[in-house]
N, C-alpha and C positions, 0 to 999 in steps of 0.2 A: 145158154149162159149158166155157169155154175153158181148155185146159190147154197149157202150154208144156213141151216136153221139152228138158232141158238136154243139151248135148253130152257125149259119153263122155270120160272121162279115162284116160290111158294111163301105163304105167310106162316107164322109160328104154329097156329092151330092145325095146319095141314101136314105137319111132319111129326114123327115120333118124338117123345119127350127127351130121349137120349141126345137128340140133336139141338135141343133148345139152348140158348145162351141168354144170360141175364140182360134184360132191357132191350133185346134185339127182337123186333116184332115182324120183320119182313126180310126178304133177300135170301131165303133158304133155298138150297138146291134140292133136287129130287133125292130122297134117301137111298135109292137104288140106281144111281146114275152109272152109265157105262164109263169106261176110261176115256173115250173120245168126248163124251159130254162133260166130263170133269175138266179136260183140257180146254174145251170151247168155253166153259163157264168162266175161265180166267180172263176172257176178253169181253165179258159183260159185267155189269155192276151187281155183285152179290155181296153178302156179308163176309166173304172170304177173299174177295178180289184184292183188297188193299194188303191183306196179310200175305197173299201169294207173291205179289210184285215187290213188296218191301223186303222180302227175303230173297227173291230170285235175282233182282238186279244187283244188289250188293254182293251177291256171290261172285259175279263176274268182275266186279271192281276189285275184290280181294284176290281173285285169280290173277288179274292184271298186275296188281302190286307184287304178288308172289313171283311172277315171271320177271318183272323188272329187277327185283332184288336178287333173283337167281342168276341174273346175268352179271351182277357185280360182286356177289358174295360166294365164297367157296363152301357150300353147305356140306359137300361130301368129305372134304379133307380137314376142315376146321372145326374142332370140337366146341369152340366157344360159340359157334353159330347154331349148334344143334337144338338148343331150347327154342330159339327163334324159328327154326324150321318146323319143329313140332307145332308151335303155336300157329304159324301161317297155314299149315295143312289143315288144322282143325278149324280155324276161323273161316276157311273156304268150305269145309264139309258141313258145318252146322247150318248156315242159312239155306244151303241147297237142300239138305234133308228136311228142313222145316217147310220150305216152299213146296216140296213134293208131298209132305204130309197134309198141308192145307189144300192142295190141289185134289188129291184122291181120297180125302176123308169122307166123302159123301157116297161112296160106292155101296156101302152096307154098314151095318152096325159093327160087324167084326172088322171090316176094313178100317173103319174109323178108329177103333182101339189099336189096331196094328200100326196104323200110320202115326198115331201120337206116341206109341211106345218107341218107335224109331226116332221120333222128334225128341223125346225126352232123353233117349240114349245119346243122340248127337249133342244135345245141350250139355250133358254131363261130361262128354269128351271135350267139349269146348272149355268147360270149367277146369278140367285137368290140364289143358293146354295153357290156360292162364297161370296155373300153379307152376308149370315148368318155366314160363317166362319170368314170373315174379321171383321164383327161387334162384334163378340164374342172374338176373339183372337188377332186382329191386331189394334184395335182402340187405338190411342194415349191416354195416361193417362189423359192429360189435356182436352180431349174431352169427357171422360166418364161422363155420366149424363147430357151432354149438349143436345142442340136441334138436332144436326146432329146425335148423338148417339141414341137418342130416335126414330128418324124417318128414320134412315138409311135403315133398312130392309123394312119397309112399302113402302118407296119410290122406293126401288129396286124391290119390287113386282109390283108396278105400272109400272115401266120401262119395266119389263118383259112382262107385258100384252100389252102395247102399241107397243113395238118393235116387238113382235110376229105378231101383226096385220100389222105393217108396212112392215116387211120382206115378209109376205105372199102376201100383196097387190102388192109388187114390181114385182111379177111374171107376172101380167096381162099386163102391158105396155111393156113387154120385147121385143116384135117384133116391135112395132111401135116407141117406144122411149127407145132404149136400154141404152142410157146414163143415163136417168132419173131412169130407173129401177136399174142400177148399183149403183147410188148415194144413192137411198133410202135403198137398201139392205145393203150397206156398213155402212151407218149411223145407221141402226138398229142393227148392230153388234158392232160398235165402241163405241157408246154412253154408253151402259151398261158396257162395259169394263172400260171406263174412270171413270164412277161413282163408280163402285165396287172397284176400286183401289185407291180411294181418301185416305183411311187410309194408304195405302202403300206409296203413293207419299209423304204424310205428314211426315211419319217416315223416309223416305230417306232424305228429306230436313232437318229434324231435326238432322239427323246423320251428314250430311255434314256441316251444320252450326256449330255444336258443336265439329267438328273434332274428331269424334269417331274413334276407332281403326277399321281398315278394317279387317273383319273376314268372316267366312263362311256364316253367316246369311246375311250380307250386300251384299256379292257377289251373293248369291242366289236370293235376291230381284232384283239385277241389271240384272242378266241373265234372270230372269223371264220376266222383261219388255222388254229386248232386243229381245228375241224370239217372244214375243207377237207382238211387232212393226214390226218385220221382216215378220211374217206370214200375218199380216194385209196388209203390203205393197205388198206382192206377190199376195194376193187375189185380191186387188184392181187394180193392174197393169197388171195382167195376164202375168207376166214374169216367165220363159224365153220363153214359147211357142209362145208368140206374136212376138218375134224377129226372130224365125225360125219355121214357121208353118210346121207341119208334123214331126219335129224332136223330139218332146216331147209328142207324142200322148198318151203314156201309163203312163206317170208320170206328165204331165203338167196340167191336169184339176184341177183348183184351187178350194179349199173349204174355207168357212169362217173360221176364227181362232178358234180350238177344244182342249179338255183337254189332248191331247197327248204331246204338246210342252210346255205347261206352267202349273203351279199349283198355285192356289191362296194361298197356304200355303208354306212358305219358308222352307229351309232345316231343321232348328232347330225349326220349329214352324208349328203346335201346338203340335207336339208329342215328347215325351221323353220316354226313356225306363229306368226302374229301377228294378233291380233284376228280369228281365224277364217279367215285366209288363209295358205296355206302357200307359202313361197318357198324356193328353194335357199339353204342357209345358207352364209355365207362360211367359208373354212377356218380362220379364227382362232377360230371357235366350237368347234372340235373338241378343245380342251384340249391341243394339242401345242406350246404355247408359241411360236407363230409371231408375229412382231412386227406384221404387218399383213396384211389380207386382200387376196387378189389374185384377181380374176375373170378367167378365161381363156376364149378361144374361138378359132375358126379365123381370126378377123379382127383381134383385139385382145388385148392383155395389159396392163392398167393397174390400179392400185389403185382399185377402184371397187365399187359395190354397186347392184343393181337396185332402184329405188324401188317401193313399193307402197302401198296405202291404209292400211296398219297402222303407219305410222311414228309414233314417239312422241318426246317431248322428251328430249334428251340433250346432253352437252357436245361435240357434234361439229359442225363447220362443213362445209358442202358448197359446193364451188367449181366453177363451170362451166369445163370445159376448152375453151379456144379454140386457135386456131392458134399463138399465141405468148404467151398471157397467161391469168391466172386471176383471178376476182373472189371476194373474201371480205370479210366484215364482222362485227362483233359481233352476236349474236342479238338480235332484238327483245324487248321486255319480255314479251310473251305469245306464245311460239312456238306455231305451229299447223301441222298437216299442210298441205303445199302440193301443188298439181298440178305434177308434174315431167315433163320430157321423158324419153323412154325411155332405158334403159341402152344404150350406155356413155357417154353425154354428160355424166354427172354423176359426180364423183369425191369420195370421202369422205376428208377430211383431219383428222388429230387437231387438237384446239383449240390444242395447244402448237406446232404446226408453224409455221415462219417465214412471214411475210406473203408472199403471192403477188405477182407483178408487177402494178403498177397498170395498169388499163385500164378503159374504160367498160363498164357492164353492170349487170344487176339483181343485187342482193345479197340473200341470204336465209339463214336458219338452218333447219336441218332437224331432224327427229327420226329417230333410228335405230330399225330394227326390233328388237323384243324377241325374242331367239332362244329360243323354247320348242320343244324338240326334237319332231319328228314322225317316227316310225319308218316307213321304207319296208319293206314286207313282207319281213322277214327270216325267213321261215318256215324254214325252214331255209334262205333265199335264197341257182356251179358246184358245187350240192349234190352228190349222187351223180349221174352222168349216165345217159342211157338207152341 
């Protein structure tokens, strides 16, 4: 009969100080474990078991969500979906990298540093993915085309590079200057979060100032920020294990804030489902009282919407944007879905808009997609970090 012997578990005074965690008195793995022992330890209760599985399982949930969206969205040919593609890839990468880092961090002191360097790098990439998504789908209309909009993603990339180096450096003074190490690492996680959420903060302030109706989108934004602040506070304060050392050895080891508790994309944004096909939803569907939808990308910023096969009749006229003119006409008696060129060559105009300049071309009436919200895995989707 095949039997597997699980690795031995140690108390805090039995392992080198570099492995110690505030308020964690037991559940430590051997500081020179083999790769097999590290894998086996994930199936027994240690102070890393919860961290390993709360990152590993959500990875496959996000992979499943990505595959489901890939079957309905044209990520290769549709530029409007590229920021979403980048975000989905990175939201799958980060928890997997963090899970591996927690699994193999007890092989040696050097391996521990390398594992967490990779963890911090993956977290910074996830932060950059959030910036791509916010810059494309959550940027306020009056900022589109401005200086912040043009440099939002490049600055986020620079932030990711700098904060990765800062968080990695924070591991070296950990023994001699633990408070400095903690301050540097916390700053390396908090600053990208604050910068990436600038569009979100602005939209919430705009909503409250204009007394917009409280709806699911606004609630989603607020819950997103609430859980982000909560996880950041728990990481920085080491509560509750700091108040009762030894009582929270298996669930108290804090991690920086990760994609399981918060999502950069609110409940109704940026996805919507229409007739079985999900497409990024325009910002006007978020309930923040914006006057018109604006799709943005690195190459264009125009009031527009990406067509798909689920368009339905509505009182919206679609005009083709040309070099100096537009075409529009009253809708036909029986409007029907039409095969349209790819975005961004079609612009959505309100039916009450003034007549466009006259010029030859084909006139057509379109149907607008019915926005039925589709949630992007907000499992706890910069949850607590690894």
